[in-house]
N, C-alpha and C positions, 0 to 999 in steps of 0.2 A: 321669309320675307325678300321682295329686288327691294331697290333703291327707288324705284319710282314709285311700287307702293306705299312702300314709308313716307316716301314724301307725300302722296295723295291723301296717307290716312292724316297725316299730320294737318294739314291744308283742310281738309273734310273738319276736322275739329276746332280750327281758328276760325272757319266760317258757323260752325255751329253757338263758338263763343262771342263772338262776335254781332251773332243776331237778338241775343241776347233775351233768349226763350226761357222764362220763368220754369221753376225747379220744382216739378208735383211727383209725390211719393206718397202710396197709401195700400195699407195691410188688404192683400188680396185672396178669396180661396186659391188655393194651388193649381186647379183646374183647371177654372178660369181663366187665372194668369197665365197659362201654356200656350192657351189659346188666342194669343193675342199677336195679329203679325207684326213681325218684325224684332221680336222680340229676343233680348238679346241674354246669354244663360251658358254658365261654364258646361258643358256634356258630363257626364257620370257626377255629377254635384247632388247633393240629398240637399233638397231647400223642404223648408219648415211647412206649416198650414196651418194657419193660412200665409202668405211669401210679402213680402215688400217690395212692391214693384216703383220705379223710380223711372220717371221721363221728361223731357226738353220739349219744351215748348204746349206738350200737348196734356190736358189736365187724365188724370189714370180713371177716372171715371166715366168719361168720355170713349177710353181704347176699351174699358171693362163692356161699357154699354154695346159698343157695336165691334167686337175682337177680330172682325173680317177686314174692315177698314186695313187702306192701303197706309193711311197715316202713320201708323206706325215704323213702317217702312221709310219715314222720309225725316227720323228723328232720332234720338235714344234711348231707347228701353231697354230698361236690366233689372234682374233682380239685384237687390242691395241693402243691406240693412247698414249700412256707414251713415258717417254724419255726410250734408251734403248742402252748398248753398244753395240760396234761395233764386237766384238769377243766374243763369251761363256767366253775364258779362262779369259777376264780381268772380269767377275763377283768373280773370285778365289774360297777361301770355301764355302762350304754352307752347314747351319745345319737347319734341322726344329726344332723347337722349343715347336708348340704347336697343336693340332690338336683337333679342337671344332661344337659343334653344331652349326648354326646360323638361324636356321630356320627349320621346319617338312623339312626331306629328302633333305637339304642341309647341310655339312661340311666344312668348313673353316682351312685351312694350311697356317702356319704364319712359315716362315721362314727371316733365318736371311744371310748375305753374308758377305762378304768381312772380314775389320778387326774386324767390331762385331762378325763373325762366327768362324774366329782364336779367338779370347775373348773367347767365348762358349768352342770351342775343350782346352785349355788352362786351365778354369775351370775346365772343365767336369774331364781331366788327374791327376790334385793335386788332386779332392775328390777323383776320383781312387785309388789312391795312399793311401789320410787316412784311405781310404773304404777296402782297402787289409790289411793292418797294425792291424786292428779291425777285421778281417774275423780269419787272423792268431792266435787270443787271444783267439776265439770259442773254438776252436778244443784241449784247454787244461786247461781247468776251473775246477780248483780244490775247493773250497769252495764257500760258499754262497755271502761272501763279493764279492767276485771275480766274481761271475756270477751277483751279484744285479750292482755293476760299470759298466761291461761291458754292459749289458741293456742299463743303463742309456745311454750310451756313442753312444752304436747304436741308442737310442729315438734320441739325440742332433743328430748324423749325418742325420739321414734320415730325421731331420727339415731341416738341413743346402741341406741336394739336394734338397729337393723341394722347397726352396727359392733360388735356384743357375740358373743364367741365363745360361743357359747346352741344349743341346738335349734332343727332345723330347724320341728321342731311350736310350741315353745314361741315362736317367734320370729312365725311367722305370726299364733297368737293373740293377742300383745300389739300385732304390726302392726294387726291388726283393732278393736282393743277403743281405741286411741289415735286410727286415724281415725275414729270413729264417734264419740269424743269431743268432735273436733277440728271437725268437721261441726255438731255440737251447739253449739260457741263460734261456729263461721266464724255459723251462724245466727241469733245472739241478734246478732251483731254490725253484720249487715246489717239485723234488724229494727229494731233499735236506732236504728242509719243513718237507715233509713226513714223511721224517728216524730220524730226530730230533728229530719228535713229538713224535715218537716209542721209541726211546731211553731214552728222557726225561719221558715216562708215565712207560717204564718199571722200571726207578731209581725210581719212587714214589711208584711205585705195591711194588719193593723190600723192601722201608722206612718203608710202610704199616705192611708189615711182620715181620722186624725186633721186636725179642720178648723184649728187652729192651725198647723200645718204645711204646711197645703192650701192658708192663705191667705197663707203667707208670713213676717213680720216678726218674729212673735211668740217669747219667751224660754220653753220647758218647763224648769219646775223641778224634776221627776222626776230623779233622782241618774242616773240610766241614761240621761239624755239630754241634751242643748245643742242648739238650733239657734236661726240668725238666716236673715235674708231671703236667703239666699247660700251658707250652709253648711249640715252636720247630724253632730252626734258620736252615736254611739248603741251600747249596750253590748245587746245580745240575753240575755234570760235565759232561757231555755234552755241547757243545759250541750250542749257543743258547739267542736271545734277541728276537724273538716273541711274544708278550703278547699272543696271541691266545695259542699258545702252553703249553707255561707258563703258564697260568692257567687251560688251563684243567687239566696239572696233579696236582697244587693246590686244586684245586676240585679233585682228586684223594684223597689226602692227608687228605683233609676235613669229606670223610664220614668216616676214620677208624676214625682220631679223631676231631670230631666234638663240645668237648670240648676245645680244646686247639686252642691257639693263634698260626697261624701257619705265618713263616714270609720263602720267597724263595728268591735265588738270581739265576739268569742264564745272562750269558753271552757269545757275541763271541768277534770277532777282532776289534771291534767297539764301543759298547754297553754295558750297562750293565743294568739289568730289573730289580729291587725290588718289590715284591709284597706280600703284607696278607692278613690274615683274623684272627678276632677276634668276637669272640662269645659275642652275650650281655650280657652274664653269667660273663662276663669278663672285659667288658664292666664298668660293677658295680664296679668296683673290682680298678677301677682306667688305665687298659689299652685298647687303644682308637688306633685305626689300623693306620689312617691320623695323631695321633702324633709318632705313632711308627715310623712310615714313614722318617718325618719332623724330628725327632731327628738324624737318618745317612744320608738322601739324601746328605748333603753336601760333603758327605767322597766319593761320584763318580760323583759329578759336576752335580745333575739330578736336576731336575724340576718335582715335584709328586703334590700328593692330594690325599683328596678319604673321605669316610666317618668313623666313628668310628669301624664298621664292616668290611670293607674292602679298602685299599691305595693301591697307585703305585708308583713308581716312578722311570723315565726313565734317564739314564745319559753316560757319557762316559770316565768317570776316572776311569780305571782296577785296575790300583795299589791301590785303597781305597776298594779293596772290602773286605779281606782280616781282618784291621781294622773294617768296617763296619758291618763284621759278627760280633766282639769281642762287640763292642758296641751294638746292636743290643740285645744281651741278655745278655749284663747287662741292657738294659733298661727295659728289660719285667721282669728279677730278681725285679728290682727296683719297677716297677708299680705294681708288684701285690706281696708285701711284707706286 
């Protein structure tokens, strides 16, 4: 069944319940019962003779008296031996919770009624309110971190909706809305990452063109970089903590300074990334990338590691960055004396 068909089925049942028709049941000869227009029965099922006929709003006796009457097509008439309410209104709330295949060409609908259906409606209403709050934030995302947080919360909300005992139609509507909002957040993340990557790469290329660095021995006084002929410590001004992006920029620096030890630091609202490369020629003189990173990682509450030629650490203490830059420069000076 399509989503629209399920919604129409649920609405038809609710309309019938709201009309409050009396429920009639009558044992009827099987042959006569089968001739009633509008009859619902399970194909292939073997029914007893006589069979119990149940009808809402129209007396079974009237249907039997005029089986070709179109009245049966306008209400619910079926073969059933179960227990039934006396009036359709007694059913109360009605919610379809699932629709599934049980055999080739056969679909099954499961619905809840009464108190259980009321509970399903209440839970769905609560989830809708939570969803609306999340959707309201999707239009005002400013940073990658905001987009990441929202995407994560939307994923949690989707899981909550999938597990909740709510109606099929409500679940489908909320799934669609949450999924679309998550696409918006994820698109923002991709766009911002790409923009950050371009900015950091431009920053690295500008650094490569700096005459003082290109020519070797000058020490840069700017607070975000310190350098000597054999090493460079640099902090990117563009907010970013994506290791792939920063590594690409670091590789760009390596192309221009293949014989220098390079340490770069980048950060955003939540994380600090420290990455370094040390050529083997400087390993032999005493500076190793893994030891260089280890000497400063505690300053940013980081965990890291690597090899003598390449290492990195990721931390969360943004206030330790300035001290890290100074200590990293001091360590390089001392190691290469």
